[in-house]
N, C-alpha and C positions, 0 to 999 in steps of 0.2 A: 552521412547517415546518425540522426541526435537520438539519443535516449532519453525517455522523460521520465524523473523520479515523482513522484507523486507522494503527500506528506501533509505536516503540520511546519510551518516558519519556526514555532519555538520547542521542536520537539529535537531533543540532543542525538537521537539515532539519526535523522532527518540531517542533521548539521555534521556530524560524523563520515554520514556518506556525502555528502556535498564535498567534506575539506576532502576525501578521500580523491571522487572525479577529480577534484582542482588542481590537487598533487599528481594522479595521472594523466591530467589534461586530455581526458573523456570528455568531448562535448557532450552535454544535457541538457534541460529544459527543466526548472524546478516548479511546480503547481501546487498551492496547497487548495487541497479540496475542502478547507471549509471555505473556501474565496469561492473555486469554480469546482462544483461537485459533480461526483461521476455521474453520465448518464446507466441510465438501465442497463441497457445494452452493454453498455463499459464492465459495470459491475458482473451482469452475467460471464463478461469474457472470464475476468478477474475469477470468480468462482470457478468456473470448469477447469481453469488451470492450477488452480489452487486445491482443486480436490473437495470443492463444495463450498458456500456458504459459511459452513461456522469454521473450516479454516482461515478464512478472511479475518476472522475478528479474533481482538487483542480480549482476551479474556480475565486479563488480571490489570485492565483498566478501571482506572474511578468511574467513569463512564458506563462503562458494564455493571458494576457495581451498584450503581443506584437506580440502574433500571428498575421497573415493576418486575416481576416472574413471569406475567405474563407477555412481556416484549421479549422477552431474554429464550422462550419458545414458541420463536417463528417458525410454521410449520411449511411453508411454502418459499416459492424463490420471488412471490409478491411481498410478502412480506421481510422477508431480507430484506430487498431492494427499498422496500418503505422504511425501513430502520438504518439501513444502511443511509439515506439520504439524507434522512431526518438528524443520525448522529454519525455523521463522517469522519470524527476520531474515532470511532470504533476499530475501525477497519489498522490490523496491523504495519506496521511503518517501517521502513517507506515501500512502497509499490517503485519499482522499478520495471517499465515497459521499453524494449529494443524497439528499432525501425521495424525489425520486423513482427511485431507482436508479442513477443515472446514476455511473459511475465512472471516476476520474482518477487520474495517481501523480504524485510528485513535486512541486515547489514552484516557482515562480518569482513576483514580484512582479506582471509584467502576466498571468502566466498567472491567476492569482488574481485580478486585476481583471476581466478578461475573463470567467471563470467566475462570479464572483458581482456583476458587475455596478454594483462600488464602488469608489472613490479614482482615478475617470479622469480 
């Protein structure tokens, strides 16, 4: 069973997560979501697991701060899907999806140890 890590190639947090997975020999596939944008269905699934679209978004990013106010005020799932497909770098990263479809966001050593049951 393979884990898929979604993020950006140049993201330091994604690099840390990849190094951690390599160190503990956890098989994974890395997908840069600038190159392969998540489908609207995938975004809906992630949002439902994250607790809503606002929870998916990294509001401290430069991209978010530079958006016009009307784009930040997405009021529907359709508006969120359009925004995140246009600006996938807004998604808090990395997004880690296991083979069973369970999604988590972000990286921490302890969080990954708990998630993958290794290195404890």
